[in-house]
LOSETOR-599925 format. One record per residue: residue in three letters; chain; z negated, y negated, x negated of N, C-alpha, C, O in turn. Coordinates in Angstrom, 1 decimal. Layout:
% LOSETOR-599925
('Ala','A',(Z,Y,X),(Z,Y,X),(Z,Y,X),(Z,Y,X))
...
//
This chain:
% LOSETOR-599925
('Met','A',(-38.6,-29.5,-33.7),(-39.8,-29.2,-34.3),(-41.0,-29.0,-33.3),(-42.2,-29.1,-33.7))
('Gly','A',(-40.6,-28.9,-32.1),(-41.7,-28.6,-31.0),(-42.3,-29.9,-30.5),(-43.2,-29.8,-29.7))
('Val','A',(-41.8,-31.1,-30.8),(-42.4,-32.3,-30.3),(-41.3,-33.1,-29.6),(-40.2,-33.3,-30.2))
('Ser','A',(-41.5,-33.5,-28.4),(-40.6,-34.4,-27.7),(-41.0,-35.8,-27.8),(-42.1,-36.2,-27.6))
('Tyr','A',(-40.0,-36.7,-28.2),(-40.3,-38.1,-28.3),(-39.7,-38.9,-27.1),(-39.6,-40.1,-27.1))
('Gly','A',(-39.2,-38.1,-26.1),(-38.7,-38.7,-24.9),(-37.4,-39.4,-25.2),(-36.6,-39.0,-26.1))
('Met','A',(-37.1,-40.5,-24.5),(-35.8,-41.2,-24.7),(-35.9,-42.1,-25.9),(-36.8,-43.0,-25.9))
('Val','A',(-35.0,-42.0,-26.8),(-35.0,-42.8,-28.0),(-33.5,-43.3,-28.1),(-32.6,-42.5,-27.9))
('Glu','A',(-33.4,-44.6,-28.4),(-32.0,-45.1,-28.5),(-31.6,-45.1,-30.0),(-32.2,-45.6,-30.9))
('Phe','A',(-30.4,-44.5,-30.1),(-29.7,-44.4,-31.4),(-28.4,-45.1,-31.3),(-27.9,-45.3,-30.2))
('Glu','A',(-27.8,-45.4,-32.5),(-26.4,-46.0,-32.5),(-25.5,-45.1,-33.3),(-26.0,-44.6,-34.4))
('Ile','A',(-24.4,-44.8,-32.9),(-23.4,-44.0,-33.6),(-22.2,-44.9,-33.9),(-21.6,-45.4,-32.9))
('Ser','A',(-21.8,-45.0,-35.1),(-20.6,-45.8,-35.4),(-19.6,-44.9,-36.1),(-19.9,-44.0,-36.9))
('His','A',(-18.3,-45.2,-35.7),(-17.2,-44.3,-36.2),(-16.1,-45.3,-36.7),(-15.6,-46.1,-36.0))
('Thr','A',(-15.8,-45.2,-38.0),(-14.8,-46.0,-38.6),(-13.8,-45.1,-39.4),(-14.0,-44.8,-40.5))
('Pro','A',(-12.7,-44.7,-38.7),(-11.7,-43.8,-39.3),(-11.2,-44.3,-40.6),(-10.8,-43.5,-41.5))
('Ser','A',(-11.1,-45.6,-40.8),(-10.5,-46.1,-42.1),(-11.4,-45.8,-43.3),(-10.9,-45.9,-44.4))
('Phe','A',(-12.7,-45.4,-43.1),(-13.5,-45.0,-44.2),(-13.1,-43.7,-44.8),(-13.4,-43.4,-46.0))
('Glu','A',(-12.3,-42.8,-44.1),(-12.0,-41.5,-44.6),(-11.1,-41.6,-45.9),(-11.3,-41.0,-46.8))
('Ala','A',(-10.1,-42.4,-45.8),(-9.2,-42.7,-47.0),(-8.7,-41.4,-47.6),(-8.4,-41.4,-48.8))
('Gln','A',(-8.5,-40.3,-46.9),(-7.9,-39.1,-47.4),(-8.8,-38.6,-48.6),(-8.3,-37.8,-49.4))
('Gln','A',(-10.1,-38.9,-48.6),(-10.9,-38.5,-49.7),(-12.1,-37.7,-49.2),(-13.0,-37.3,-50.0))
('Gly','A',(-12.2,-37.3,-47.9),(-13.3,-36.6,-47.4),(-14.5,-37.4,-47.2),(-15.6,-36.9,-47.1))
('Asn','A',(-14.4,-38.8,-47.2),(-15.5,-39.6,-47.0),(-16.0,-39.6,-45.6),(-15.3,-39.1,-44.7))
('Arg','A',(-17.3,-40.0,-45.4),(-17.8,-39.9,-44.1),(-17.3,-41.1,-43.2),(-17.1,-42.2,-43.7))
('Ala','A',(-17.0,-40.8,-42.0),(-16.4,-41.8,-41.1),(-17.3,-42.1,-39.9),(-17.1,-43.1,-39.2))
('Thr','A',(-18.3,-41.3,-39.7),(-19.3,-41.4,-38.6),(-20.7,-41.5,-39.2),(-21.1,-40.7,-40.0))
('Val','A',(-21.4,-42.5,-38.7),(-22.8,-42.7,-39.1),(-23.7,-42.7,-37.9),(-23.5,-43.4,-36.9))
('Leu','A',(-24.9,-42.0,-38.0),(-25.9,-42.1,-37.0),(-27.0,-43.0,-37.5),(-27.6,-42.8,-38.6))
('His','A',(-27.2,-44.1,-36.8),(-28.2,-45.1,-37.1),(-29.5,-44.8,-36.4),(-29.5,-44.8,-35.2))
('Trp','A',(-30.5,-44.5,-37.1),(-31.8,-44.0,-36.6),(-32.6,-45.1,-35.9),(-33.5,-44.8,-35.1))
('Gly','A',(-32.4,-46.3,-36.3),(-33.1,-47.5,-35.6),(-34.6,-47.3,-35.8),(-35.1,-47.0,-36.9))
('Asp','A',(-35.4,-47.6,-34.8),(-36.9,-47.6,-34.9),(-37.4,-46.2,-35.1),(-38.5,-46.1,-35.6))
('Phe','A',(-36.6,-45.2,-34.8),(-37.1,-43.8,-35.1),(-37.2,-43.5,-36.6),(-37.8,-42.5,-36.9))
('Asn','A',(-36.5,-44.3,-37.4),(-36.5,-44.1,-38.8),(-37.9,-43.9,-39.4),(-38.2,-43.1,-40.3))
('Ala','A',(-38.9,-44.7,-38.9),(-40.3,-44.7,-39.4),(-40.9,-43.3,-39.1),(-41.6,-42.8,-40.0))
('Thr','A',(-40.6,-42.8,-38.0),(-41.1,-41.4,-37.6),(-40.5,-40.4,-38.6),(-41.3,-39.5,-39.0))
('Leu','A',(-39.3,-40.5,-38.9),(-38.6,-39.5,-39.8),(-39.2,-39.6,-41.2),(-39.3,-38.6,-41.9))
('Gln','A',(-39.5,-40.8,-41.6),(-40.0,-41.0,-43.0),(-41.4,-40.3,-43.2),(-41.8,-40.0,-44.3))
('Arg','A',(-42.2,-40.2,-42.1),(-43.5,-39.6,-42.2),(-43.5,-38.1,-42.1),(-44.5,-37.4,-42.3))
('Thr','A',(-42.3,-37.5,-42.0),(-42.2,-36.0,-41.8),(-41.2,-35.4,-42.8),(-40.1,-36.0,-43.0))
('Asp','A',(-41.6,-34.4,-43.5),(-40.7,-33.7,-44.5),(-39.8,-32.8,-43.7),(-40.2,-31.8,-43.1))
('Leu','A',(-38.5,-33.2,-43.6),(-37.5,-32.4,-42.8),(-36.5,-31.7,-43.8),(-35.4,-31.3,-43.3))
('Ser','A',(-36.9,-31.5,-45.0),(-36.1,-30.8,-46.0),(-35.7,-29.4,-45.4),(-36.6,-28.7,-44.9))
('Gly','A',(-34.4,-29.1,-45.5),(-33.9,-27.8,-45.0),(-33.8,-27.6,-43.5),(-33.4,-26.6,-43.1))
('Lys','A',(-34.0,-28.7,-42.8),(-33.9,-28.6,-41.3),(-32.5,-29.0,-40.9),(-31.7,-29.6,-41.7))
('Phe','A',(-32.1,-28.7,-39.7),(-30.8,-29.0,-39.1),(-31.0,-30.0,-38.0),(-31.9,-30.0,-37.2))
('Val','A',(-30.0,-31.0,-37.9),(-30.0,-31.9,-36.8),(-28.8,-31.5,-36.0),(-27.7,-31.5,-36.5))
('Thr','A',(-29.1,-31.3,-34.7),(-28.0,-31.0,-33.7),(-28.0,-32.1,-32.7),(-29.0,-32.4,-32.1))
('Leu','A',(-26.8,-32.6,-32.4),(-26.6,-33.6,-31.4),(-25.7,-33.0,-30.4),(-24.5,-32.7,-30.6))
('Glu','A',(-26.2,-33.0,-29.1),(-25.5,-32.4,-28.0),(-25.3,-33.3,-26.9),(-26.3,-34.1,-26.6))
('Arg','A',(-24.2,-33.3,-26.1),(-24.0,-34.1,-24.9),(-24.8,-33.4,-23.8),(-24.7,-32.2,-23.6))
('Asp','A',(-25.5,-34.2,-23.0),(-26.3,-33.7,-21.9),(-25.9,-34.6,-20.7),(-26.7,-35.5,-20.4))
('Gly','A',(-24.8,-34.4,-20.1),(-24.3,-35.3,-19.0),(-23.9,-36.6,-19.6),(-23.1,-36.7,-20.5))
('Ala','A',(-24.5,-37.7,-19.1),(-24.3,-39.0,-19.6),(-25.1,-39.4,-20.9),(-24.9,-40.4,-21.5))
('Asn','A',(-26.1,-38.5,-21.2),(-27.0,-38.7,-22.3),(-26.7,-37.7,-23.4),(-25.8,-36.8,-23.2))
('Phe','A',(-27.4,-37.8,-24.5),(-27.2,-36.8,-25.6),(-28.6,-36.3,-25.9),(-29.6,-37.0,-25.7))
('Arg','A',(-28.7,-35.1,-26.5),(-29.9,-34.5,-26.9),(-29.8,-34.3,-28.4),(-28.9,-33.7,-28.9))
('Leu','A',(-30.8,-34.8,-29.1),(-30.9,-34.6,-30.6),(-32.0,-33.7,-30.9),(-33.2,-33.9,-30.5))
('Thr','A',(-31.7,-32.6,-31.6),(-32.7,-31.6,-31.9),(-32.8,-31.4,-33.4),(-31.8,-31.4,-34.1))
('Ile','A',(-34.1,-31.4,-33.9),(-34.3,-31.1,-35.4),(-35.1,-29.8,-35.4),(-36.2,-29.7,-34.9))
('Ala','A',(-34.5,-28.8,-36.1),(-35.1,-27.5,-36.1),(-34.7,-26.7,-37.3),(-34.0,-27.2,-38.2))
('Asp','A',(-35.3,-25.5,-37.4),(-35.0,-24.6,-38.6),(-33.6,-24.1,-38.6),(-33.1,-23.7,-39.7))
('Arg','A',(-32.9,-24.1,-37.4),(-31.6,-23.6,-37.3),(-30.8,-24.5,-36.3),(-31.5,-25.1,-35.5))
('Pro','A',(-29.5,-24.5,-36.4),(-28.8,-25.3,-35.4),(-29.1,-24.9,-34.0),(-29.4,-23.7,-33.7))
('Ala','A',(-29.1,-25.8,-33.0),(-29.4,-25.5,-31.6),(-28.4,-24.7,-30.9),(-28.7,-24.1,-29.9))
('Gly','A',(-27.1,-24.8,-31.4),(-26.1,-24.0,-30.7),(-24.8,-24.0,-31.5),(-24.8,-24.5,-32.7))
('Pro','A',(-23.7,-23.6,-30.9),(-22.5,-23.5,-31.7),(-22.0,-24.9,-32.0),(-22.1,-25.9,-31.2))
('Ser','A',(-21.4,-25.1,-33.2),(-20.9,-26.4,-33.6),(-19.5,-26.6,-33.1),(-18.7,-25.7,-33.0))
('Ile','A',(-19.1,-27.8,-32.7),(-17.8,-28.2,-32.4),(-17.3,-29.1,-33.5),(-17.8,-30.2,-33.6))
('Val','A',(-16.3,-28.7,-34.2),(-15.9,-29.5,-35.3),(-14.5,-30.1,-35.0),(-13.9,-30.7,-35.9))
//
């Protein structure tokens, strides 16, 4: 959305047993302290793209995906 928040710490948890052959979500992105920032902004219809950048990751929120998806 054109604003850089610098380095922000997120947690990603993955629990394969949650899938249960029902298409349930098995991976969760925990927004932590950044959640308050998200609640102040209407992000309806936006895309969240999470990309590896060396040892770090880049999270982008934009009108369209930042790049090709790896599924």
